[in-house]
N, C-alpha and C positions, 0 to 999 in steps of 0.2 A: 429740518425739515418747514417747508414751505406751506400757503395753504394757496391753493388756489381755486379759479372760481372761472367758468367759461359762463358765455355767455354768444349769441349770435345767432343758432339757431333759427329753426326755423322751414315753413314749409316753402318750394317752390318748384319749375317748372322746369323741367328735363333743357339746359340748356342753358340753365340760368346761373346765378350768382352767389354767395353768401361768401360774409366775413364773417367768421366764425375769434375770438373773445377771448385769451385765459386771462386770470389778472391773478396776479402775485401777491400776495402778505406777506412782508418783513423788508430786513437791510438787504439784506443777499442774495437778490433774484437774479445778479447778474456773474452769481459764482454757479449756475446752473447750469447744464444743456437741458435745454428744452422740446420733447414729443406730443409731436400729436400723434392720437391712437382712430382708431372707427371701432365697433365692433356693432353691427348685423344682426339678426335673429337670427340661430342655428348657425352659429358661422362665429370662428377667432380675430380674436382681440389683432387683429393690426398695424402697424405702422405707418404711418402715412408717410411719416414728415417730421422732418428733427436739427435743431439746429442748435449751433456750437452758444456757449455762453456772453463772448461775443457779437454773437449773431455773423462772423464771417463765414463761417459754411454749416453750411444745408446739405441735405442728401434727401432725397424720397421716392419713398416705392412705386414700383413703374406700372400698376396699374393709375397715379394718377398727374404722371410726372406731368412736363408740361402744357396741366391745368392746374394744379394748386401749388400758393408761395406762400413757408414759413418765414414772419419776418418776426422782430421782435425792436423795444423801443424798453432802455433797461433804466433810461427815467421812471417812463414812469410803472415797473413795475408788470410787462402787458405781451403777453406775444400772442399771435396773430397766426390766420390761415383764413386766407385767400383764396377761396374756390372758385372757376370758372367751370361753364363748360360743361355744366355739373348733369349727370347720366342714374338714372336708376339704378344704378347699382352703386350708385354712392350713398343712398340710403342707408343710415345710420346713428348709434346713437357715437357722436367724440369727444373725444374725451387728451385734456393733454396730462402730460405729467412732466415731472423732472426728475433730474440723476447730477447726483454732486460731484461722479464722475462714471468715464464709461465702465468702470470697473465693479459700479457701487447699485446697480442696475432704476431704474424710476424705478423710486418709494415714496414718493407725494402723485397724488392725483386727487384729477380734480372730480365734480356730481358728474360732470355732462350733460350733456347740451344735442340736441335729437335738431338731426335733419334728414327729412323728406322731402322727394323729390320725386313730380309727377306727371305720368307721362303721355 
């Protein structure tokens, strides 16, 4: 497993942008696919973006497609979530998570970072 620490959350106006970062410990970061999830009060946790271990492949939920971008820097053991054109409904606690393979599930999680969007 890897240890994950998110940062970059905060308060932003609707239409604004934020970039979240997730720093991983350990020397095997490039062995993990990375996901960004979010959970709003009273709602289920949602996978919003996924990036393959090489960074070549990404996928997004329909709710954020075209507005959010996941990227990673394996040399820095960091994955990013660039969020543009933020909406009130994007407000949530955002988590990064790691999985060793598509079959293993996400078994390493960060503590989360709060994103608040004012309208």
